[in-house]
N, C-alpha and C positions, 0 to 999 in steps of 0.2 A: 414964827411965822412965815417967813421966807422957805424954812424945810419942810412945814406942811404944807404950803403950796407946791413946793417942788415934787413933794410926795404924791400929792393929790394929782398933778401933772404926770408925773410918771406912773400912776395906775389907770388914768386915763388914756392912755397912748399904747396904742397896739405894737408889740415887738416885730423888728423887721427882720426876718430869717434871710441868709444868702441861698442862693440860686445854686445847684447843683447839677453838675454837667455829667452823668455816669455812662460808662459804656457808649462814646461817642454820642452824647446828648440824644440818648434815648428816656431818660427818665429827669424829669426836672419838677419838684415840687414849688409850687411859687402862691404861698396861702394867701397873697393878696387879690388873686384873680378867681382861684378856685381852691376849695380843699382836698378834691381829688388830685391826685399825680396825674401830669400832661405827659403824655408820649410823643414823642416827636421823631421823625424818620429823614434822613437826607434825601435831598433828590435824586430822581432817579436817571438825570442827565449827567449827574457827576460819576456813575461808574458804568462799567461796560458789561454785560451778560452775553453768554452765550445764543440765550433765546433770541436776543435781538439779531444776530447775525442769520437765524434760520431764515428758509423761505416758507412764504405760508403755504396752505394746504392747496390751494387753487394752482399755484406754480408749479408745483413738486408733480401734481397731478397731470397737469399740461406736459411736464417735463418727460416723465415716466410714458406717457401715451406715445411721445411722437418718437420716443427710443424704439418701443414695442414696434410700432408700423415699419419704422426704418429695419429692423431686424427682419420682420416679415418678409418686406421687398428683397431684401438683400438674398433671404432663404428660397424665393420664389425665382429670382433671377438665376440662381445658381441650379435649383433642378430642372430649370429649363435649359440651361446648357449643358448640362450632365445628359439629358435625354438627348440633345441633338447631336451630341457627339456619340452616345452610343449608337443610334438610328444610322448617322453616317458610315460609324465602323462595321456595322452589320450589312450594311449595304453593299460596302468596299471589299468584305471577306465573301458576301455571295457572289460576285463578278469575278472573283480569281480564279473560277474553276474552268478550264478550257471545256469545250463541248466533247462528248467523247465521240470518237469519228470510227468505232468500228475496227480498230488496229488491235485491238486484244485478242491476241492468238488463242488463248483456253475458251472454251465452251463452259458458260455459267449456266447451272450449278454444278460444281466440280464432284465427281464422283468416286474418288480414291483418293488416298493421301499420297500418291506418287504426283498426282497432279496439284494438289496442295503445295506439296515443296517446289514445284516449277512456278507457282505463282509468288511464292515468297522470294524466290531468286528473282523473278521478273521485275518485282517491286523494287529491288534495289536500281533498276535504270528509272532514272528522273522522269523521262518521257512517258514511259508504262505507267509509271506511278501517278502522273497528272491524268492519264487516262483511266485508269481503276476509279480515281479519286472522283472525275466528272460522271463515271457510272454511279458510282453509289449517290452522289449527290440527286441523281434523279430518283433514290428509292426513298427521299427523305419524305416524312409524313407529318403530321399534325402534332405530335409529341416526340421525346426521346426514346420511351420506350417503346412504341411502335415502330418508330424508323429502325432502331437496331433489329428487333425482330425482322424485319422486310429484308435489310441487309442480308443476314444470317441466312435466311432462307433462298435470296438470290445467288449467294457465293457457292454454299456448300449442300450437299444433300443431306437427308436426317443419317444414312448409313455413316457419311464421315463424320458426322457430329458427333456419332453414339462413342466416338474414340477419345472425346474429349470432355471436360468439364470449365467451370468457371475458375478455380483455384486449384483443380487437378486432383488428383488420388493415387494410391499405389498402383493401379491398372490404367488410369488415363492421364493423358498429359492435359495441361493448363491452357486455356485458350489465349491467356494475358499476352505471353510474349511474342504471339505473332504478329507481323508487322500488317497482313490484313484487316487484322482486328482492330489494331492499334488507330489505322486510317480511318474506320469506321466512327472509333469516339471521338478522334480529333475533330473529325466533318461534323459529326452530333453536336457536340458542345462549341465547335464555333457559330453554327448557326443557331441555337437557340440561346447562348448566352446573350442577355440585355433584354430576354423578353419576360421581363418579372419572376425570373428564376435564377438562383445563385449557381456558381459551378457547383457547388455540393449537392445541392437539391438535383442538378443534372446528371452527375455521375452516382448518386443514389438510382436515381431511375435507369440508368445503362447498366449496372451492376443486378438489379431485379430482372432486366429482360434479359439478361443471359442465361442467368439462373432457371428463369421459367424456359426459356429456349432449350436448355439441355434436359430439365426437367422432363418436359413433354415429349422428347424425342423418341423413347424408348416405345409409348403408345402410339406413336406415327407409323413407327416402321411396321410394328405389328399389325396394324390396319392395312398399311399397304401391302405386305405379304399375304394377308388373309385375302385383299381383294385381287392380287396377281394371280394369286392360287386358284380362285372361283372364274376369274379371266380362262386360265389355263385350260381348266376342266371342262368349260363351256366350248372351247374352241376343239378340244378332243374328242368330246361327244357330239359335237354337232348340235349343242344347243340343249341336249337331255343330260338328264342326271342318270348314275345307273340305276337301272330298273329292269323288269322282266320283259320278255318278249312273249307273244304270240307265236308258236311253232309254226302255223298255218299261214297266218298272213303278214307274219314279221312285224305287226305292229306295236309299239311300245304299248304296255298296260298300266304301268307306274312310273312314277317319276318326272311326269311331263312338265315343261316348265311354260 
C-alpha cells in the first residue's frame, strides 16, 4: 500500500531539471517558467566598448567646421602678408634708380658697331651704368614685351640690329651676352615681377619680344632705304620725277607730282 501511494505520488510530481548556464549565461532552460529557452545578456555597464568613447555626430561636425574656419583665416592672413611684402619690395626697387641727368656721352640710337662697343665699355663704370639704367627705366611700358621693344629701338638703329640675332647664327652675333641688353632684361624683370606674373612668364615674353624685334628689322631697313631714295630723288629733281619737257616752253609734260 505504501509502495503504491509512493508510486502514485511520484507519478504526480513533475520532475525538477537543473539550470544550465552555457556560454556566459546566454542560454538557460527553465521548464518551471517557460518551455522555450530564455536568453540572458550581461549588463552593458559591465564592459567598455569603443563606440562608447566616440564623440557624437554633432560634436564631430562642430569640431571639423571650427578647424576649417581657423585654416581659412590662416591662409587669408598669409596671403595678405605676401601681398604687402611684394608691394613694398616693388616700390623699393622702383625707387632705386637715380634720375638720368644727361651725362650719357653717346647719342642714342647708336648708328654703328663701334658706338656699341663704346657703350659696352662705358657700362663697366658704375655711375654710367646707373645713368643708363635710369634712361632705360623711362622706356618702361605696360608689359614686358612692349617695354623691351621700345628699349631696343631707343638704343640701336635697325642697321646695327641687323648684325645680331637672339641666339646667334653663323654670320650674326647673339645679343644675349651684351651688357646693355642684360640691363634691359634685369630692369624689366624687377619692374614686372609680383604683378600676377611669374619670372618664367616675364622671361618668355622678353624672349619673344627680342626674336620679333630682329625678325622685323630687315623689312624696316628696306622701307627706310626706299623712303630715303624717294626723298633724295625728289631733292635732286626739285620735286619732279624724270619726264619729258617741251623744248619751246621748258615746261614738264609728264611725271608731275
